[in-house]
C-alpha positions in Angstrom: 308.5 -13.8 171.6 305.5 -13.4 169.3 302.0 -14.6 170.0 300.2 -15.1 166.7 296.5 -15.4 166.4 294.6 -16.4 163.3 291.0 -17.1 162.5 290.0 -20.7 161.8 286.9 -21.9 160.1 284.6 -23.5 162.6 283.2 -26.8 161.5 280.2 -27.9 163.7 279.6 -31.6 164.4 277.1 -33.2 162.1 273.4 -33.0 163.1 271.8 -36.0 164.5 272.2 -38.7 167.2 275.8 -39.6 168.1 277.6 -42.0 170.5 279.7 -39.9 172.8 281.6 -39.8 176.1 282.0 -37.0 178.7 285.6 -35.8 178.6 285.5 -32.9 181.0 283.5 -30.9 183.5 284.7 -27.3 184.0 283.5 -25.0 186.8 282.9 -21.6 185.3 282.2 -19.9 188.6 279.7 -17.1 189.0 278.6 -15.8 185.6 276.3 -12.8 184.8 273.3 -13.9 182.8 269.9 -12.4 181.8 268.6 -13.9 185.1 271.3 -12.5 187.3 274.6 -14.0 188.6 274.5 -17.8 188.4 277.1 -20.5 189.2 277.7 -22.2 185.9 279.5 -25.4 184.7 280.3 -26.6 181.2 280.3 -30.3 180.3 282.4 -31.4 177.4 281.7 -34.4 175.2 283.8 -36.2 172.6 281.7 -37.6 169.7 282.2 -40.7 167.7 282.5 -38.6 164.5 285.8 -37.1 163.3 286.7 -33.8 161.7 288.4 -33.6 158.3 291.8 -33.5 160.1 291.0 -36.8 161.9 290.3 -35.4 165.4 287.2 -36.3 167.2 284.5 -33.6 167.4 284.2 -32.0 170.8 281.0 -30.3 171.9 279.9 -28.8 175.2 276.8 -27.7 177.0 276.7 -25.1 179.7 274.5 -25.4 182.8 273.5 -23.5 185.9 274.9 -25.6 188.8 271.5 -26.7 190.2 269.8 -30.0 190.8 266.4 -28.4 191.1 263.9 -30.7 189.4 263.2 -27.9 186.8 266.8 -27.3 186.0 268.3 -28.3 182.6 271.2 -30.1 184.4 268.7 -32.2 186.5 266.7 -33.1 183.4 269.7 -34.0 181.3 271.3 -36.1 184.1 268.1 -37.9 184.7 267.8 -38.7 181.0 271.5 -39.8 180.8 271.1 -42.0 183.9 267.7 -43.4 182.8 266.6 -43.0 186.4 265.5 -40.4 189.0 267.8 -39.0 191.7 267.5 -40.4 195.2 267.0 -37.9 198.0 270.6 -38.5 199.1 271.9 -37.9 195.6 270.0 -34.5 195.5 271.9 -33.4 198.7 275.1 -33.4 196.7 276.2 -34.9 193.4 279.8 -35.0 192.3 279.9 -33.9 188.6 283.5 -35.3 188.3 281.8 -38.8 188.2 280.6 -37.9 184.6 284.1 -37.9 183.1 284.6 -41.0 181.1 280.9 -42.0 181.1 279.4 -42.8 177.7 276.1 -41.4 176.4 274.2 -40.6 173.3 273.8 -36.9 172.2 271.4 -35.4 169.8 273.0 -32.4 168.0 271.1 -29.7 166.2 272.5 -26.9 164.1 271.8 -23.2 164.9 272.9 -20.2 162.8 274.1 -17.1 164.6 275.8 -14.1 162.8 276.4 -16.2 159.7 278.1 -19.1 161.5 276.5 -22.5 162.1 277.0 -24.0 165.5 276.2 -27.4 166.9 274.0 -27.5 170.0 273.4 -30.5 172.3 269.6 -30.7 172.6 269.3 -34.1 174.3 271.5 -36.5 176.3 270.5 -40.1 176.7 272.0 -43.3 178.2 274.5 -45.0 175.9 273.0 -47.7 173.7 273.9 -51.2 174.6 276.5 -52.6 172.3 277.4 -49.1 171.0 279.2 -47.7 174.0 281.7 -45.1 172.9 285.1 -44.8 174.6 286.9 -41.4 174.4 290.0 -41.4 172.2 292.2 -39.7 174.8 293.0 -36.8 172.5 291.1 -34.3 174.6 293.2 -32.6 177.3 291.2 -31.7 180.4 291.1 -28.0 181.2 292.2 -28.6 184.8 295.2 -30.5 183.6 296.7 -27.9 181.2 300.4 -27.4 181.9 300.8 -30.6 183.9 302.5 -33.8 182.9 300.8 -37.1 182.2 297.4 -35.6 181.6 294.8 -38.1 180.6 291.0 -38.3 180.4 289.7 -40.6 183.2 290.1 -44.2 182.2 287.0 -45.8 180.7 285.5 -48.5 182.9 284.8 -51.6 180.8 282.2 -52.8 183.3 279.9 -50.0 182.0 279.3 -52.1 178.9 278.2 -55.0 181.0 275.9 -53.2 183.5 272.3 -52.0 182.9 272.9 -48.9 185.1 275.2 -45.9 184.7 277.7 -45.7 187.6 276.8 -42.2 188.6 
């Protein structure tokens, strides 16, 4: 059996503010970085914009797994939730709760080695009346090879509430 590989042209998501929803959280485990070994996670988002082929853009952001007040994960979650963490939440927060939750993302373009990439530079609470529901096209990494894989169902009550359910 042959396994063919080809190169594809990468098309970054458009720059600017987008309605989005979290579609996956992947534990990357311990990763070597310029600051030593760190436990890392990657959060994937589906944007409200589509590629030329009609699929929704998927973008991700990688974090060190830390809720320290100076960590990027802490800052982004606080912005997304529009509220601070309680002391109990800081003792342990289940990132799986993010899957299916809508938000707004700000995407900037960055060029590296002749290729333009989209970077998530800000995450905010979903705008009332513009809550984005994931299309279901994205297959969660933990579900590869299993039957009946789906992104967590979107909770319609999110549109009605003022607070994010995480």
